[in-house]
C-alpha positions, 0 to 999 in steps of 0.5 A: 140211301144211306142205311145209317140215315134211313128210318128203316134201319135196324137201329129203329127196328130193334127199338120198336120191337123191344118197345112193344115186347117190354110194353106188353110185359107190363100190360100183363104185369100191371093189368092185375093192379087195375083189376084188384078192385074187382078181384079183391071182392070176388076172392075176398082179399085184404090189403096185405094179400094184395101186397103179397100178390104184387110182391111174389111176382117181383121176387121171382122177376128179380131172380129170373132177370139176374140169372137169365140176364147174366146167361145171355151175356155169357152165351152172347145170345139174346134171341134164344132166351127172349123168344121162349119167355115171351111165349111163356108170359103170354100163356101165364096171363091166360092162367091168371084169369083162371085163378079162383083163390088167393093161393092159385093167383099167388102161384100163377103170378109167381110163375109169370115173374119167372118168365118176365124178369129177363125181358128188360135186361135182354131188351136194353142190352140189345138196344144199347148194342145197336144204338148210335151214341147220340141217341142212346139215352133216347132209345133206351128211354123210348123202350121203357116208356112203353111201360107208360103207354101200353102198360099204364095208359091203355091197360087201365082203360081196356081192362076196367071196361072189359071187367065192368062189361064182362069179368076180370077173368076176360080182361086177363085173357085179352091182355095175353094175346099181344105177347103171342103176336110179339113172339112171332114178330121177334122170331122173324125179325130180331137178330143177334147184335153184331159188333165191329172188330173194334167194338168186339175187342172191348165189348165181345164175349165174356167168361165167368171171371170177367163178371167181377167188373160189374160188382166193383163199379160204383155207378152200378151199386148206386144205381141199384140202391136208387132202384130199390128206393124208386121201385118203392115209389112205383110199386107201392103207388101203382098197387094202391092208387086204384084202390085208393081212388075207388075206396077213399075218393069214391070214383067209379071204376071207369073214372079210376081208369081214366085217372090212371090212364092220364098218369100212364100217358104222362109216364109214356111222354116223360119216359123218353123226354127225360132220357133225351134231356139227359143226352144234352144236360147229363144223366145225373142232374136229370135223374135228381130233378125228375126223382123230386118231381115224381115224389109229388105224384102220390102226394097229390093223390093223398092231398088233393080230392078234386074232379076227374079232369083235375086229377087227370091233369095232376096225374099227367104233370107229376108222372115223370117217374118213368123218365128216371127208370131208364137212367138208373136201370140201363143208361148209367150202368150201361155207359159205366161198363162195356156192352158185353156186361150190360144185361148183367148190370141191368139185371143187378139193378133190377134184382135189388130194386124188385126185391126191396121196392117190388117185394118187401115194400108193397107188402109192408105198405099193405100192412100200413094201409090196414093199420093207418089207412090207404093214405099211408102207402102214398107217403111211403111211395113219395119217400122212396122218390125223395131218397132216390134223389139224395142217393143220385147225388153220388153218381159219376156223370156218364153222358157222352156229351158231358164227359167229352166236354169235361175232358176237353175242359181239362185238356184231356183228349176225349 
């Protein structure tokens, strides 16, 4: 059987390994969001402190991702960096369950950000290097859709059930286990990307002087701005939606878990459907359209106060944001540069997004919630998505099918 056509080829293996690795990262990162209603009562946290706990992980995540993502490009090794950090973020999940004060939780979540930050740049660089051209968008989107399935669908159901029956401490202990399992899977089966001689001439190893090309690229900078705006949508929405549902709409913890799970399942589905659509119609129009639809998700939560099934349906239909993330964080920067710079480019978009959207705006949204009510973060999140669509109009199209068509239309060889 042709190994390039077989399902059991390495392209599919690396996609699945990175799917679960990144998914378990966000299972551990988002678990605290769904546990905040329990933690805030136990540790006596206000909305500003909730925002700060979210923010400290984001800023350490951003710094670590840029440093170690660039290091993996410079060294040419992905596996040697990914293995130890996978083990580290799993151990830190256990330590989150041990925290007994705002200060100790702040320290542990900051350390977790240091260990988790490089995962996405390294994972997507590994996937891009072993992806066929026609499946590149789908593969990258599928990896990041794990955030929706594992992080945002399964996690709220499991951790809220465990927190209700046992404690929020036990929930943190439980979500640390899958990452340890993944460490051994990567140790046995992951291999470093192997480029053909032709690819190596263009995409091979780099030295420090070569990195300037990343910071001169228009698409990389626009993608970074979009990242800052769209991560505002993600982290403000996910941080305050569970508290909003239980405080304003008076849903029980289990009902909140079901609504957030529906939003998470929508994120999973749209997370790979969106990039797959972009393989056909182009990255730019897909990104613009999906950003505008994503803005409806927090608006629906702020405006509609309905039954659990209705809220679940609205959450699923509007949770298209995860279809945007693979495009501006990995696909567009990755197609705008040689493969050897992909981890650095992804790390840059992640860094700027985490600093602004993951660090600054959740804290500001927390203060806004204390001042004007929990509806304020929902409108801040929606604004981030709308502005992302506006900035996306300045991107240059990178989808291979669309670029080749444009070149042929202009009588230029593809």
